C-alpha positions as a Markdown table, in Angstrom:
| # | Residue | x | y | z |
|---|---|---|---|---|
| 1 | Met | -21.9 | 13.6 | 2.1 |
| 2 | Ser | -18.3 | 14.3 | 0.5 |
| 3 | Lys | -18.1 | 15.2 | -2.7 |
| 4 | Trp | -15.8 | 12.1 | -3.5 |
| 5 | Tyr | -18.5 | 9.5 | -2.0 |
| 6 | Ser | -18.6 | 6.3 | -4.3 |
| 7 | Asn | -21.9 | 3.7 | -4.2 |
| 8 | Asn | -19.2 | 0.7 | -5.4 |
| 9 | Leu | -18.4 | -1.8 | -3.5 |
| 10 | Cys | -15.1 | -2.4 | -1.0 |
| 11 | Asn | -14.8 | -5.9 | -2.5 |
| 12 | Glu | -14.9 | -5.1 | -5.8 |
| 13 | Cys | -12.6 | -3.5 | -8.5 |
| 14 | Pro | -14.0 | 0.4 | -8.9 |
| 15 | Tyr | -13.1 | 0.5 | -12.6 |
| 16 | Cys | -14.6 | -2.8 | -14.6 |
| 17 | Lys | -16.9 | -4.0 | -10.6 |
| 18 | Ser | -14.7 | -8.0 | -11.0 |
| 19 | Glu | -14.2 | -9.4 | -7.5 |
| 20 | Ser | -11.5 | -10.7 | -8.4 |
| 21 | Ile | -9.1 | -8.2 | -6.2 |
| 22 | Glu | -6.0 | -8.9 | -4.3 |
| 23 | Ser | -4.8 | -6.7 | -1.8 |
| 24 | Gln | -0.5 | -6.3 | -2.6 |
| 25 | Glu | 0.3 | -4.0 | 0.6 |
| 26 | Asn | -1.0 | -2.5 | 2.9 |
| 27 | Asp | 0.8 | 0.1 | 4.6 |
| 28 | Phe | 0.0 | 1.6 | 8.5 |
| 29 | Asp | 0.4 | 5.9 | 9.7 |
| 30 | Gly | -1.6 | 6.6 | 12.9 |
| 31 | Ser | -4.6 | 5.5 | 12.1 |
| 32 | Val | -4.6 | 5.6 | 8.7 |
| 33 | Met | -4.1 | 2.0 | 6.5 |
| 34 | Asn | -3.5 | 2.4 | 3.2 |
| 35 | Cys | -4.1 | -1.1 | 1.0 |
| 36 | Tyr | -2.7 | -1.6 | -2.4 |
| 37 | Met | -5.5 | -3.1 | -4.6 |
| 38 | Tyr | -5.0 | -5.0 | -7.8 |
| 39 | Cys | -7.9 | -6.2 | -10.5 |
| 40 | Val | -6.9 | -9.5 | -12.0 |
| 41 | Asp | -8.8 | -9.2 | -14.4 |
| 42 | Cys | -8.4 | -5.9 | -16.2 |
| 43 | Glu | -5.2 | -5.2 | -14.3 |
| 44 | Glu | -5.8 | -1.4 | -12.6 |
| 45 | Gln | -4.7 | -0.7 | -9.1 |
| 46 | Trp | -5.7 | 1.8 | -6.8 |
| 47 | Glu | -5.1 | 2.5 | -3.3 |
| 48 | Asp | -8.0 | 1.6 | -0.6 |
| 49 | Cys | -7.4 | 4.4 | 1.9 |
| 50 | Tyr | -9.2 | 3.7 | 6.2 |
| 51 | Glu | -9.5 | 5.4 | 8.9 |
| 52 | Ile | -10.1 | 4.5 | 12.5 |
| 53 | Thr | -12.5 | 6.6 | 14.4 |
| 54 | Ser | -13.2 | 4.7 | 17.5 |
| 55 | Arg | -12.3 | 2.0 | 19.6 |
| 56 | Phe | -14.2 | -0.2 | 21.8 |
| 57 | Asp | -13.8 | -3.0 | 24.6 |
| 58 | Lys | -15.6 | -6.4 | 24.4 |
| 59 | Glu | -19.0 | -5.2 | 25.6 |
| 60 | Gly | -19.6 | -2.5 | 23.3 |
| 61 | Asn | -18.5 | 0.8 | 25.1 |
| 62 | Gln | -16.4 | 3.6 | 23.3 |
| 63 | Ile | -13.1 | 4.0 | 24.7 |
| 64 | Gln | -10.8 | 6.2 | 22.7 |
| 65 | Ser | -12.3 | 8.2 | 19.5 |
| 66 | Phe | -9.6 | 9.7 | 16.8 |
| 67 | Glu | -10.0 | 12.8 | 14.6 |
| 68 | Thr | -10.7 | 12.3 | 11.5 |
| 69 | Trp | -10.3 | 13.4 | 7.6 |
| 70 | Cys | -14.2 | 13.0 | 7.2 |
| 71 | Asn | -14.8 | 14.2 | 11.1 |
| 72 | Lys | -12.4 | 16.8 | 10.6 |
| 73 | Glu | -14.4 | 18.9 | 8.0 |
| 74 | Lys | -17.5 | 19.1 | 9.9 |
| 75 | Lys | -15.6 | 21.1 | 12.5 |
């Protein structure tokens, strides 16, 4: 497990734990999406980073997988 792993919920501020958060902007780069976040209560800002790991068809069968930061570390 990564040393950066956190038990924080993605729907709360990592600083004050408030659920009053907003996404200010989303940026896509290949299989990575960065969301620039803002907390209404404590006014802190941070960036959430998401990676697409796989694509599935409507029946749930994997049709494509991507090399990601996490699975690249295991090789």
